[in-house]
Wavefront OBJ file of the C-alpha trace (Angstrom):
o trace
v 65.448 110.087 120.382
v 64.149 108.685 117.095
v 65.909 110.032 114.046
v 68.919 111.228 116.058
v 72.203 110.546 114.424
v 75.696 109.480 115.453
v 78.381 111.261 113.390
v 81.800 109.774 112.685
v 84.477 111.425 110.534
v 82.062 113.188 108.211
v 79.660 110.255 107.749
v 76.237 110.093 109.441
v 74.367 106.931 110.431
v 70.823 106.640 111.791
v 70.928 105.801 115.507
v 68.568 102.872 114.982
v 70.923 101.263 112.431
v 72.445 98.073 113.865
v 76.101 98.329 114.813
v 78.586 95.476 114.356
v 78.385 93.092 117.307
v 82.157 93.054 117.662
v 82.337 96.792 118.454
v 81.198 98.836 121.387
v 78.976 101.876 120.878
v 81.153 104.830 119.950
v 83.810 102.651 118.264
v 82.407 102.558 114.756
v 85.250 103.013 112.264
v 85.017 105.538 109.420
v 85.718 102.771 106.904
v 82.907 100.631 108.312
v 80.438 103.494 108.026
v 81.533 103.961 104.424
v 80.830 100.386 103.331
v 77.406 100.374 104.992
v 76.190 102.884 102.439
v 76.750 100.789 99.312
v 79.630 98.654 98.020
v 79.329 100.471 94.673
v 79.546 104.015 96.082
v 82.172 106.250 94.457
v 83.772 103.513 92.339
v 83.940 105.458 89.065
v 87.346 107.076 89.856
v 88.860 103.584 90.059
v 87.355 102.805 86.639
v 88.919 105.921 85.096
v 92.263 105.625 86.894
v 92.694 101.947 85.993
v 91.897 102.537 82.322
v 94.254 105.516 82.038
v 97.086 103.671 83.751
v 96.635 100.580 81.596
v 96.544 102.587 78.357
v 99.747 104.485 79.155
v 101.614 101.335 80.144
v 100.443 99.425 77.034
v 101.665 102.089 74.610
v 105.075 102.482 76.260
v 105.766 98.723 76.435
v 104.132 97.557 73.150
v 107.366 96.352 71.424
v 108.188 94.079 74.358
v 104.649 92.708 74.307
v 105.060 91.706 70.641
v 108.405 90.105 71.428
v 107.010 88.221 74.430
v 104.094 86.812 72.432
v 106.351 85.574 69.652
v 108.741 83.915 72.066
v 105.824 82.144 73.745
v 104.570 80.608 70.472
v 105.703 77.187 69.273
v 106.573 78.555 65.804
v 109.287 80.844 67.132
v 110.435 78.328 69.722
v 110.990 75.808 66.889
v 113.102 78.393 65.049
v 115.146 79.065 68.167
v 115.726 75.340 68.783
v 116.957 74.950 65.202
v 119.291 77.929 65.589
v 120.676 76.544 68.842
v 121.281 73.138 67.249
v 123.075 74.728 64.295
v 125.294 76.697 66.666
v 126.001 73.649 68.812
v 124.206 75.106 71.853
v 122.339 71.942 72.865
v 123.446 71.222 76.411
v 123.829 74.408 78.414
v 124.111 75.082 82.114
v 121.421 77.153 83.821
v 123.628 80.267 83.698
v 124.583 79.708 80.062
v 120.950 79.078 79.156
v 119.849 82.312 80.824
v 122.627 84.286 79.095
v 121.820 82.738 75.719
v 118.105 83.421 76.206
v 118.808 87.091 76.933
v 120.937 87.347 73.782
v 118.175 85.689 71.719
v 115.650 88.146 73.096
v 117.541 91.210 71.914
v 118.425 89.540 68.610
v 114.756 88.858 67.817
v 113.798 92.412 68.754
v 116.486 93.711 66.389
v 115.404 91.327 63.599
v 111.749 92.331 63.912
v 112.733 95.956 63.398
v 115.207 95.192 60.590
v 113.076 92.714 58.605
v 109.544 93.920 59.284
v 109.966 97.592 60.032
v 109.187 99.763 63.014
v 105.426 99.276 62.628
v 105.847 95.581 63.440
v 107.034 96.548 66.927
v 103.530 97.870 67.559
v 101.672 95.066 65.804
v 98.433 94.281 67.593
v 98.552 97.543 69.572
v 95.070 98.515 68.347
v 93.283 95.457 69.761
v 95.711 95.533 72.677
v 94.522 99.022 73.635
v 90.919 98.013 73.004
v 91.539 95.170 75.452
v 93.790 96.914 77.970
v 91.564 99.891 78.681
v 88.412 97.882 79.539
v 90.478 95.124 81.199
v 92.266 97.501 83.556
v 89.121 99.530 84.091
v 87.167 96.392 85.018
v 89.932 95.049 87.252
v 90.541 98.310 89.107
v 86.796 98.863 89.434
v 85.821 95.368 90.593
v 88.690 94.983 93.086
v 87.926 97.973 95.384
v 84.191 97.438 94.908
v 84.683 93.818 95.924
v 86.634 94.910 98.996
v 83.749 97.069 100.159
v 81.102 94.480 99.257
v 82.830 91.519 100.933
v 83.629 93.668 103.968
v 79.985 94.630 104.272
v 78.700 91.091 103.770
v 81.161 89.388 106.115
v 81.724 92.106 108.732
v 85.499 91.830 108.265
v 87.801 94.818 107.937
v 88.435 95.809 104.281
v 92.178 95.412 104.884
v 91.798 91.782 105.964
v 93.923 89.475 103.722
v 90.894 87.242 103.174
v 88.978 90.223 101.766
v 91.927 91.023 99.484
v 92.010 87.405 98.261
v 88.280 87.205 97.489
v 88.271 90.617 95.800
v 91.279 89.832 93.623
v 89.792 86.517 92.478
v 86.468 88.194 91.656
v 88.217 90.958 89.710
v 90.284 88.394 87.814
v 87.260 86.285 86.824
v 85.333 89.329 85.611
v 88.274 90.702 83.637
v 89.274 87.421 81.954
v 85.759 86.531 80.849
v 84.908 89.965 79.463
v 88.124 90.550 77.523
v 89.248 87.097 76.288
v 87.941 87.638 72.698
v 90.030 90.808 72.398
v 93.202 89.114 73.619
v 92.652 86.237 71.195
v 92.519 88.650 68.229
v 95.585 90.500 69.518
v 97.559 87.257 69.861
v 96.602 86.030 66.396
v 97.692 89.328 64.816
v 100.988 89.398 66.706
v 101.857 85.865 65.600
v 100.884 86.491 61.981
v 104.124 87.048 60.105
v 104.467 90.418 58.468
v 107.305 89.886 56.042
v 104.879 88.616 53.364
v 103.279 92.051 53.454
v 106.718 93.675 53.355
v 107.460 91.795 50.108
v 104.123 92.823 48.629
v 102.551 89.356 48.764
v 99.627 90.076 51.071
v 97.920 86.845 50.034
v 100.447 84.886 52.106
v 99.184 86.467 55.292
v 96.428 84.680 57.163
v 94.778 87.842 58.552
v 94.688 91.213 56.786
v 93.521 93.144 59.862
v 91.539 92.837 63.082
v 88.160 92.738 61.349
v 89.325 90.027 58.934
v 90.611 88.008 61.894
v 87.246 88.337 63.669
v 85.364 87.153 60.548
v 87.659 84.170 60.022
v 87.434 83.073 63.654
v 83.628 83.325 63.569
v 83.390 81.484 60.238
v 85.927 78.722 60.917
v 85.722 78.223 64.687
v 82.357 79.628 65.737
v 81.586 81.882 68.735
v 83.438 79.564 71.109
v 86.624 80.210 69.136
v 86.843 83.651 70.737
v 87.188 82.030 74.158
v 90.157 79.791 73.400
v 92.761 80.182 76.110
v 90.124 81.181 78.674
v 90.988 78.207 80.898
v 94.624 79.334 80.950
v 93.453 82.884 81.673
v 91.463 81.619 84.650
v 94.580 79.802 85.808
v 96.380 83.125 85.435
v 94.078 84.678 88.020
v 96.583 83.326 90.526
v 99.075 85.880 89.180
v 96.805 88.911 89.518
v 95.639 87.661 92.926
v 99.210 87.315 94.201
v 100.055 90.713 92.745
v 97.138 92.469 94.485
v 97.834 90.773 97.816
v 101.560 91.560 97.747
v 100.847 95.125 96.638
v 98.384 95.608 99.503
v 100.951 94.261 101.964
v 103.644 96.592 100.600
v 101.246 99.547 100.944
v 100.458 98.480 104.524
v 104.163 98.350 105.384
v 104.659 101.802 103.836
v 101.787 103.196 105.943
v 103.268 101.667 109.108
v 106.649 103.144 108.223
v 105.109 106.605 107.787
v 103.240 106.293 111.093
v 106.453 105.267 112.873
v 108.270 108.350 111.524
v 105.433 110.632 112.653
v 105.264 109.064 116.137
v 109.038 109.150 116.619
v 109.113 112.822 115.575
v 112.391 112.427 113.680
v 113.240 114.493 110.614
v 112.798 112.760 107.285
v 115.957 111.916 105.359
v 116.352 112.033 101.576
v 115.658 108.287 101.560
v 112.385 108.796 103.421
v 111.277 111.362 100.843
v 112.304 108.992 98.038
v 110.159 106.235 99.552
v 107.251 108.679 99.916
v 107.285 109.468 96.199
v 108.275 106.088 94.720
v 107.201 103.498 97.321
v 103.938 102.485 95.629
v 105.601 102.712 92.217
v 108.433 100.353 93.151
v 106.145 98.128 95.205
v 103.838 97.553 92.229
v 106.782 96.531 90.041
v 108.203 94.190 92.683
v 104.815 92.556 93.312
v 104.231 92.034 89.588
v 107.703 90.635 89.002
v 107.478 88.034 91.766
v 103.919 87.037 90.856
v 104.896 86.680 87.179
v 107.846 84.376 87.874
v 105.783 82.121 90.128
v 102.890 81.746 87.665
v 104.493 82.261 84.236
v 103.750 78.869 82.565
v 100.070 79.822 82.271
v 101.138 82.685 79.975
v 102.793 80.249 77.571
v 99.774 77.914 77.658
v 97.396 80.799 77.019
v 99.349 81.972 73.968
v 99.589 78.439 72.543
v 95.862 77.824 72.998
v 95.061 81.077 71.169
v 97.238 80.276 68.163
v 95.563 79.877 64.791
v 94.668 76.269 63.835
v 97.154 74.182 61.851
v 96.983 73.863 58.054
v 94.416 71.040 58.316
v 92.142 73.228 60.433
v 92.732 71.344 63.696
v 94.210 73.053 66.773
v 97.539 71.667 67.897
v 96.556 71.762 71.568
v 93.288 70.094 72.606
v 93.093 71.808 75.975
v 95.012 73.225 78.911
v 96.311 69.915 80.300
v 97.182 68.625 76.823
v 99.032 71.873 76.124
v 101.180 71.587 79.261
v 101.959 67.912 78.510
v 102.867 68.627 74.883
v 105.129 71.573 75.698
v 106.862 69.592 78.445
v 107.376 66.587 76.139
v 108.584 68.547 73.105
v 110.496 71.411 74.723
v 111.108 70.475 78.334
v 110.911 72.754 81.375
v 112.500 75.673 79.489
v 109.575 75.648 77.049
v 107.183 76.594 79.853
v 109.233 79.754 80.414
v 109.660 80.824 76.772
v 109.536 84.615 76.548
v 110.052 85.161 80.286
v 112.814 87.746 79.786
v 110.792 90.160 77.607
v 107.739 89.416 79.742
v 109.522 90.655 82.870
v 111.081 93.531 80.933
v 107.570 94.570 79.927
v 105.368 93.715 82.905
v 107.516 95.135 85.710
v 107.751 98.688 84.304
v 104.206 98.315 82.953
v 102.846 97.491 86.417
v 104.866 100.314 87.973
v 103.555 102.818 85.405
v 99.979 101.544 85.660
v 99.745 101.495 89.455
v 101.679 104.746 89.684
v 99.156 106.501 87.431
v 96.287 104.776 89.230
v 97.423 106.051 92.620
v 98.241 109.517 91.218
v 94.784 109.926 89.638
v 93.019 108.786 92.809
v 95.141 111.222 94.810
v 94.299 113.996 92.333
v 90.584 113.205 92.729
v 91.065 112.998 96.534
v 89.761 109.408 96.670
v 90.636 107.371 99.766
v 91.058 103.627 99.269
l 1 2 3 4 5 6 7 8 9 10 11 12 13 14 15 16 17 18 19 20 21 22 23 24 25 26 27 28 29 30 31 32 33 34 35 36 37 38 39 40 41 42 43 44 45 46 47 48 49 50 51 52 53 54 55 56 57 58 59 60 61 62 63 64 65 66 67 68 69 70 71 72 73 74 75 76 77 78 79 80 81 82 83 84 85 86 87 88 89 90 91 92 93 94 95 96 97 98 99 100 101 102 103 104 105 106 107 108 109 110 111 112 113 114 115 116 117 118 119 120 121 122 123 124 125 126 127 128 129 130 131 132 133 134 135 136 137 138 139 140 141 142 143 144 145 146 147 148 149 150 151 152 153 154 155 156 157 158 159 160 161 162 163 164 165 166 167 168 169 170 171 172 173 174 175 176 177 178 179 180 181 182 183 184 185 186 187 188 189 190 191 192 193 194 195 196 197 198 199 200 201 202 203 204 205 206 207 208 209 210 211 212 213 214 215 216 217 218 219 220 221 222 223 224 225 226 227 228 229 230 231 232 233 234 235 236 237 238 239 240 241 242 243 244 245 246 247 248 249 250 251 252 253 254 255 256 257 258 259 260 261 262 263 264 265 266 267 268 269 270 271 272 273 274 275 276 277 278 279 280 281 282 283 284 285 286 287 288 289 290 291 292 293 294 295 296 297 298 299 300 301 302 303 304 305 306 307 308 309 310 311 312 313 314 315 316 317 318 319 320 321 322 323 324 325 326 327 328 329 330 331 332 333 334 335 336 337 338 339 340 341 342 343 344 345 346 347 348 349 350 351 352 353 354 355 356 357 358 359 360 361 362 363 364 365 366 367 368 369
């Protein structure tokens, strides 16, 4: 009968609408019905949840972000090499190098506070927040929207790993392109030494504030100057892609674990309840940590490419490949992992906080994803 409808789990579809060829009549999944409506349906909660999670994580981990950026720059790496040479720490084993690097990390954090004041620990937080909120909002909006869109276009299940891969890459491209100018300003401000201001000689500082940095970049480097480091950011999409895919797999394993407990009918232990409340939280941190270690050199390259030009106005690094070659030649393999310790100290709890808030807000709004 024309106009009659088949109802599945609260969604209604016209009977004349074509069903997927791979399914028999009566086997339409609720998720499939959902994506047929529109890939952009009900995506605003993801936008809000991602922005709120990113903002909270950025504020709580700001000092470690400043420390990480400084350790990634060649200026601070040169200072560290000189200090190591003076102390006779030239040839170190892998374990000694890791121990020494950890000690350097905490020493620099202490020196920043002692020499530049507590405000220096939050240097660049303004542009960081301006970047984090839209970046996380875009990423958390584009990723689930991409899942629904690619599922609809290809006919694959939204939980297919191929759908996760395509969605994560799309979200990464959109986020990097839209927010690169903000990250460039943040990096320049974080690398700009503050002790000239502490001594009252503001003229020795290159940038007075964010607006002054924007004007100088536009005047001296043109509009394209705001997109320095974009190639390294695109390379960094591998990190966010790995993180999303590992996070999705961890969530899938947690769902299977919950289903197994329900089917078996056994009573939940204290450990089961702990996993229920912290599984996604811990999974997000673990996924971020592993993805960061595997792809970290792009972080160093991105920071170096965003550094202010040298005194003669020329950039030290001509491009991504030249940057990797120069760092390898001048600093060796360890140079590609400068700042890894504070990076992991920041990104792992940051990812846990961000994804934890993201999931909590979606649960509060009763959004299934």
